[in-house]
MMTF fields as JSON, N, C-alpha, C and O atoms, coordinates in Angstrom:
{
  "mmtfVersion": "1.0.0",
  "mmtfProducer": "UNKNOWN",
  "numBonds": 255,
  "numAtoms": 256,
  "numGroups": 64,
  "numChains": 1,
  "numModels": 1,
  "chainsPerModel": [1],
  "groupsPerChain": [64],
  "chainIdList": ["A"],
  "bondAtomList": [4, 2, 8, 6, 12, 10, 16, 14, 20, 18, 24, 22, 28, 26, 32, 30, 36, 34, 40, 38, 44, 42, 48, 46, 52, 50, 56, 54, 60, 58, 64, 62, 68, 66, 72, 70, 76, 74, 80, 78, 84, 82, 88, 86, 92, 90, 96, 94, 100, 98, 104, 102, 108, 106, 112, 110, 116, 114, 120, 118, 124, 122, 128, 126, 132, 130, 136, 134, 140, 138, 144, 142, 148, 146, 152, 150, 156, 154, 160, 158, 164, 162, 168, 166, 172, 170, 176, 174, 180, 178, 184, 182, 188, 186, 192, 190, 196, 194, 200, 198, 204, 202, 208, 206, 212, 210, 216, 214, 220, 218, 224, 222, 228, 226, 232, 230, 236, 234, 240, 238, 244, 242, 248, 246, 252, 250],
  "bondOrderList": [1, 1, 1, 1, 1, 1, 1, 1, 1, 1, 1, 1, 1, 1, 1, 1, 1, 1, 1, 1, 1, 1, 1, 1, 1, 1, 1, 1, 1, 1, 1, 1, 1, 1, 1, 1, 1, 1, 1, 1, 1, 1, 1, 1, 1, 1, 1, 1, 1, 1, 1, 1, 1, 1, 1, 1, 1, 1, 1, 1, 1, 1, 1],
  "groupList": [{"groupName": "MET", "atomNameList": ["N", "CA", "C", "O"], "elementList": ["N", "C", "C", "O"], "formalChargeList": [0, 0, 0, 0], "bondAtomList": [1, 0, 2, 1, 3, 2], "bondOrderList": [1, 1, 2], "singleLetterCode": "M", "chemCompType": "L-PEPTIDE LINKING"}, {"groupName": "THR", "atomNameList": ["N", "CA", "C", "O"], "elementList": ["N", "C", "C", "O"], "formalChargeList": [0, 0, 0, 0], "bondAtomList": [1, 0, 2, 1, 3, 2], "bondOrderList": [1, 1, 2], "singleLetterCode": "T", "chemCompType": "L-PEPTIDE LINKING"}, {"groupName": "LEU", "atomNameList": ["N", "CA", "C", "O"], "elementList": ["N", "C", "C", "O"], "formalChargeList": [0, 0, 0, 0], "bondAtomList": [1, 0, 2, 1, 3, 2], "bondOrderList": [1, 1, 2], "singleLetterCode": "L", "chemCompType": "L-PEPTIDE LINKING"}, {"groupName": "GLN", "atomNameList": ["N", "CA", "C", "O"], "elementList": ["N", "C", "C", "O"], "formalChargeList": [0, 0, 0, 0], "bondAtomList": [1, 0, 2, 1, 3, 2], "bondOrderList": [1, 1, 2], "singleLetterCode": "Q", "chemCompType": "L-PEPTIDE LINKING"}, {"groupName": "PHE", "atomNameList": ["N", "CA", "C", "O"], "elementList": ["N", "C", "C", "O"], "formalChargeList": [0, 0, 0, 0], "bondAtomList": [1, 0, 2, 1, 3, 2], "bondOrderList": [1, 1, 2], "singleLetterCode": "F", "chemCompType": "L-PEPTIDE LINKING"}, {"groupName": "ILE", "atomNameList": ["N", "CA", "C", "O"], "elementList": ["N", "C", "C", "O"], "formalChargeList": [0, 0, 0, 0], "bondAtomList": [1, 0, 2, 1, 3, 2], "bondOrderList": [1, 1, 2], "singleLetterCode": "I", "chemCompType": "L-PEPTIDE LINKING"}, {"groupName": "PRO", "atomNameList": ["N", "CA", "C", "O"], "elementList": ["N", "C", "C", "O"], "formalChargeList": [0, 0, 0, 0], "bondAtomList": [1, 0, 2, 1, 3, 2], "bondOrderList": [1, 1, 2], "singleLetterCode": "P", "chemCompType": "L-PEPTIDE LINKING"}, {"groupName": "LYS", "atomNameList": ["N", "CA", "C", "O"], "elementList": ["N", "C", "C", "O"], "formalChargeList": [0, 0, 0, 0], "bondAtomList": [1, 0, 2, 1, 3, 2], "bondOrderList": [1, 1, 2], "singleLetterCode": "K", "chemCompType": "L-PEPTIDE LINKING"}, {"groupName": "ALA", "atomNameList": ["N", "CA", "C", "O"], "elementList": ["N", "C", "C", "O"], "formalChargeList": [0, 0, 0, 0], "bondAtomList": [1, 0, 2, 1, 3, 2], "bondOrderList": [1, 1, 2], "singleLetterCode": "A", "chemCompType": "L-PEPTIDE LINKING"}, {"groupName": "CYS", "atomNameList": ["N", "CA", "C", "O"], "elementList": ["N", "C", "C", "O"], "formalChargeList": [0, 0, 0, 0], "bondAtomList": [1, 0, 2, 1, 3, 2], "bondOrderList": [1, 1, 2], "singleLetterCode": "C", "chemCompType": "L-PEPTIDE LINKING"}, {"groupName": "SER", "atomNameList": ["N", "CA", "C", "O"], "elementList": ["N", "C", "C", "O"], "formalChargeList": [0, 0, 0, 0], "bondAtomList": [1, 0, 2, 1, 3, 2], "bondOrderList": [1, 1, 2], "singleLetterCode": "S", "chemCompType": "L-PEPTIDE LINKING"}, {"groupName": "VAL", "atomNameList": ["N", "CA", "C", "O"], "elementList": ["N", "C", "C", "O"], "formalChargeList": [0, 0, 0, 0], "bondAtomList": [1, 0, 2, 1, 3, 2], "bondOrderList": [1, 1, 2], "singleLetterCode": "V", "chemCompType": "L-PEPTIDE LINKING"}, {"groupName": "ASN", "atomNameList": ["N", "CA", "C", "O"], "elementList": ["N", "C", "C", "O"], "formalChargeList": [0, 0, 0, 0], "bondAtomList": [1, 0, 2, 1, 3, 2], "bondOrderList": [1, 1, 2], "singleLetterCode": "N", "chemCompType": "L-PEPTIDE LINKING"}, {"groupName": "ASP", "atomNameList": ["N", "CA", "C", "O"], "elementList": ["N", "C", "C", "O"], "formalChargeList": [0, 0, 0, 0], "bondAtomList": [1, 0, 2, 1, 3, 2], "bondOrderList": [1, 1, 2], "singleLetterCode": "D", "chemCompType": "L-PEPTIDE LINKING"}, {"groupName": "GLU", "atomNameList": ["N", "CA", "C", "O"], "elementList": ["N", "C", "C", "O"], "formalChargeList": [0, 0, 0, 0], "bondAtomList": [1, 0, 2, 1, 3, 2], "bondOrderList": [1, 1, 2], "singleLetterCode": "E", "chemCompType": "L-PEPTIDE LINKING"}, {"groupName": "GLY", "atomNameList": ["N", "CA", "C", "O"], "elementList": ["N", "C", "C", "O"], "formalChargeList": [0, 0, 0, 0], "bondAtomList": [1, 0, 2, 1, 3, 2], "bondOrderList": [1, 1, 2], "singleLetterCode": "G", "chemCompType": "PEPTIDE LINKING"}, {"groupName": "TYR", "atomNameList": ["N", "CA", "C", "O"], "elementList": ["N", "C", "C", "O"], "formalChargeList": [0, 0, 0, 0], "bondAtomList": [1, 0, 2, 1, 3, 2], "bondOrderList": [1, 1, 2], "singleLetterCode": "Y", "chemCompType": "L-PEPTIDE LINKING"}],
  "groupTypeList": [0, 1, 2, 3, 4, 1, 5, 6, 7, 2, 8, 9, 10, 8, 9, 11, 12, 1, 5, 1, 13, 8, 5, 3, 3, 4, 13, 8, 8, 8, 1, 11, 7, 8, 13, 1, 7, 1, 7, 1, 11, 10, 5, 14, 1, 3, 8, 10, 14, 1, 11, 11, 7, 14, 8, 4, 8, 10, 11, 15, 16, 6, 10, 5],
  "groupIdList": [1, 2, 3, 4, 5, 6, 7, 8, 9, 10, 11, 12, 13, 14, 15, 16, 17, 18, 19, 20, 21, 22, 23, 24, 25, 26, 27, 28, 29, 30, 31, 32, 33, 34, 35, 36, 37, 38, 39, 40, 41, 42, 43, 44, 45, 46, 47, 48, 49, 50, 51, 52, 53, 54, 55, 56, 57, 58, 59, 60, 61, 62, 63, 64],
  "secStructList": [7, 3, 3, 3, 3, 3, 7, 6, 6, 7, 7, 1, 2, 2, 2, 2, 2, 2, 2, 2, 2, 2, 2, 2, 2, 2, 7, 6, 6, 7, 3, 3, 3, 3, 3, 6, 6, 6, 6, 3, 3, 3, 3, 3, 7, 1, 1, 7, 2, 2, 2, 2, 2, 2, 2, 2, 2, 2, 6, 6, 7, 7, 7, 7],
  "xCoordList": [91.574, 92.733, 92.295, 91.338, 92.991, 92.684, 93.741, 94.94, 93.277, 94.166, 93.886, 92.739, 94.945, 94.775, 95.407, 96.481, 94.703, 95.154, 94.937, 94.089, 95.722, 95.497, 94.957, 95.56, 93.817, 93.157, 93.077, 92.183, 93.991, 94.04, 92.738, 92.432, 91.977, 90.752, 89.519, 88.415, 89.676, 88.547, 88.069, 88.764, 86.867, 86.437, 85.099, 84.854, 84.231, 82.893, 82.277, 82.886, 81.072, 80.407, 80.068, 80.02, 79.836, 79.58, 80.825, 80.717, 81.991, 83.25, 83.371, 83.754, 83.045, 83.118, 82.154, 82.51, 80.947, 79.961, 80.444, 80.267, 81.049, 81.565, 82.658, 82.668, 83.569, 84.658, 84.109, 84.535, 83.176, 82.576, 81.912, 82.098, 81.143, 80.483, 81.498, 81.291, 82.59, 83.617, 84.265, 84.496, 84.56, 85.19, 84.219, 84.61, 82.965, 81.99, 81.608, 80.959, 81.987, 81.806, 82.751, 82.438, 83.9, 84.886, 84.731, 85.018, 84.276, 84.085, 82.85, 82.928, 81.71, 80.431, 80.416, 79.639, 81.26, 81.301, 82.311, 82.475, 82.976, 83.997, 83.375, 82.248, 84.148, 83.75, 84.704, 85.923, 84.134, 84.942, 84.698, 83.555, 85.781, 85.713, 86.605, 87.761, 86.055, 86.822, 86.751, 85.769, 87.807, 87.873, 88.239, 89.37, 87.282, 87.52, 88.487, 89.096, 88.635, 89.567, 91.017, 91.869, 91.29, 92.663, 92.91, 94.038, 91.824, 91.898, 92.329, 92.981, 91.96, 92.347, 91.134, 90.013, 91.4, 90.383, 90.945, 92.073, 90.155, 90.515, 89.478, 88.274, 89.963, 89.069, 89.358, 90.498, 88.321, 88.401, 87.87, 86.679, 88.76, 88.385, 89.208, 90.271, 88.698, 89.435, 90.12, 90.919, 89.808, 90.417, 91.873, 92.241, 92.685, 94.098, 94.251, 93.361, 95.387, 95.671, 95.648, 95.17, 96.151, 96.165, 94.749, 94.47, 93.857, 92.463, 91.808, 91.073, 92.072, 91.497, 92.003, 91.214, 93.289, 93.852, 93.263, 92.988, 93.066, 92.454, 91.011, 90.548, 90.304, 88.927, 88.89, 88.039, 89.815, 89.906, 90.123, 89.405, 91.108, 91.46, 90.313, 90.107, 89.554, 88.473, 87.35, 86.599, 87.227, 86.206, 86.79, 86.108, 88.069, 88.688, 89.304, 89.506, 89.61, 90.213, 91.49, 91.51, 92.555, 93.803, 94.369, 94.281, 94.943, 95.551, 97.042, 97.631, 97.632, 99.086, 99.693, 100.909],
  "yCoordList": [120.572, 121.186, 122.444, 123.104, 122.77, 123.974, 125.026, 124.766, 126.21, 127.34, 128.431, 128.634, 129.142, 130.249, 131.495, 131.454, 132.624, 133.898, 134.993, 134.883, 136.055, 137.283, 138.3, 138.544, 138.889, 139.87, 141.185, 141.348, 142.121, 143.351, 144.163, 144.84, 144.105, 144.904, 144.206, 144.74, 143.038, 142.291, 142.99, 142.991, 143.593, 144.417, 144.013, 144.302, 143.352, 143.093, 141.855, 141.229, 141.516, 140.334, 140.499, 139.509, 141.714, 141.948, 141.607, 141.053, 141.931, 141.586, 140.065, 139.538, 139.378, 137.915, 137.344, 136.418, 137.881, 137.398, 137.614, 136.742, 138.758, 139.058, 138.064, 137.54, 137.814, 136.867, 135.449, 134.727, 135.063, 133.727, 133.542, 132.513, 134.53, 134.454, 134.324, 133.554, 135.074, 135.027, 133.654, 133.129, 133.07, 131.744, 130.691, 129.803, 130.787, 129.774, 129.843, 128.926, 130.891, 130.932, 129.934, 129.402, 129.681, 128.745, 127.346, 126.354, 127.268, 125.985, 126.105, 126.583, 125.666, 125.812, 125.082, 125.435, 124.079, 123.312, 123.862, 123.29, 124.948, 125.516, 125.971, 126.464, 125.79, 126.26, 127.391, 127.222, 128.542, 129.715, 130.083, 130.242, 130.217, 130.676, 131.903, 131.882, 132.965, 134.21, 134.8, 134.622, 135.503, 136.2, 137.65, 137.949, 138.542, 139.951, 140.611, 141.629, 140.055, 140.633, 140.375, 141.255, 139.162, 138.817, 138.993, 138.859, 139.302, 139.518, 138.256, 138.331, 137.091, 135.834, 135.121, 135.231, 134.391, 133.595, 132.194, 132.024, 131.203, 129.8, 129.21, 129.343, 128.557, 128.043, 126.568, 126.177, 125.769, 124.358, 124.288, 124.494, 123.995, 124.057, 123.092, 122.627, 122.809, 122.029, 122.949, 122.49, 124.253, 125.226, 125.465, 125.297, 125.856, 126.126, 127.45, 128.3, 127.599, 128.834, 130.035, 131.104, 129.876, 130.962, 131.404, 132.602, 130.451, 130.772, 131.514, 132.478, 131.069, 131.711, 133.153, 134.063, 133.365, 134.717, 135.615, 136.788, 135.08, 135.856, 136.209, 137.308, 135.29, 135.562, 136.689, 137.575, 136.661, 137.753, 139.089, 140.057, 139.128, 140.37, 140.87, 142.079, 139.958, 140.362, 141.095, 141.846, 140.891, 141.594, 142.659, 143.165, 142.992, 144.103, 143.758, 144.644, 142.479, 142.054, 141.256, 140.046, 141.908, 141.161, 140.606, 141.243, 139.423, 138.809, 139.136, 139.572, 138.906, 139.073, 137.768, 137.678],
  "zCoordList": [102.499, 103.115, 103.84, 103.433, 104.905, 105.672, 105.385, 105.48, 105.034, 104.762, 105.783, 106.18, 106.215, 107.148, 106.568, 105.968, 106.766, 106.23, 107.254, 108.14, 107.116, 107.866, 106.871, 105.825, 107.208, 106.352, 107.134, 107.965, 106.884, 107.673, 107.663, 108.645, 106.579, 106.476, 107.049, 106.944, 107.645, 108.209, 109.474, 110.49, 109.41, 110.523, 111.139, 112.31, 110.376, 110.895, 110.242, 109.374, 110.67, 110.127, 108.648, 107.918, 108.197, 106.768, 105.952, 104.859, 106.471, 105.807, 105.697, 104.652, 106.773, 106.796, 105.757, 105.029, 105.683, 104.709, 103.284, 102.433, 103.015, 101.677, 101.292, 100.178, 102.215, 101.962, 101.777, 100.876, 102.623, 102.512, 101.154, 100.504, 100.727, 99.417, 98.286, 97.348, 98.371, 97.325, 97.254, 96.164, 98.409, 98.443, 97.922, 97.165, 98.322, 97.934, 96.461, 95.957, 95.766, 94.316, 93.645, 92.58, 94.262, 93.72, 94.305, 93.635, 95.555, 96.226, 97.111, 98.243, 96.585, 97.289, 98.631, 99.518, 98.785, 100.028, 101.04, 102.118, 100.708, 101.603, 102.917, 102.96, 103.992, 105.312, 105.7, 105.683, 106.05, 106.388, 107.845, 108.274, 108.6, 109.989, 110.087, 109.665, 110.647, 110.725, 112.122, 112.842, 112.491, 113.774, 113.484, 113.098, 113.67, 113.35, 114.335, 114.006, 115.521, 116.496, 116.109, 116.235, 115.638, 115.261, 113.763, 113.289, 113.015, 111.555, 110.814, 109.773, 111.36, 110.722, 110.127, 110.623, 109.05, 108.377, 108.18, 107.716, 108.534, 108.337, 107.389, 107.606, 106.334, 105.308, 105.061, 104.809, 105.136, 104.764, 103.332, 103.096, 102.373, 100.963, 100.121, 100.533, 98.95, 97.963, 96.954, 96.137, 97.01, 96.097, 96.503, 97.666, 95.534, 95.824, 96.573, 96.557, 97.221, 97.951, 97.013, 97.392, 95.809, 94.828, 94.491, 94.429, 94.272, 93.952, 95.113, 94.901, 96.331, 97.512, 97.638, 97.896, 97.461, 97.541, 96.463, 96.718, 95.267, 94.193, 94.542, 94.235, 95.176, 95.599, 96.624, 96.542, 97.597, 98.575, 97.877, 98.126, 97.011, 96.319, 95.464, 95.361, 94.84, 93.941, 94.675, 94.052, 95.974, 96.749, 97.677, 98.568, 97.452, 98.177, 99.519, 100.349, 99.75, 101.009, 100.757, 100.985, 100.294, 100.041, 101.353, 102.403, 101.27, 102.454, 102.484, 101.494, 103.668, 103.783, 104.261, 104.429]
}
C-alpha cells in the first residue's frame, strides 16, 4: 500500500535518510520517496499507517 504524509520539519537529504531508516526498521522492503520542497513523503509499505506515524515521531519528524 502507498501512504502519503506531510512532514513540516523535512528540510534536507539527511532528514530523508533518517525517516527512511526509521521506516525500514519496521518494513525492510519499504520504498520511501520524499520531496523536501513540498515537505511530502510517499511510502510503499506493508506496515500500517499508525506504525509509520509512530516511526516518524520516534525520530523527531511528526506528520500532520
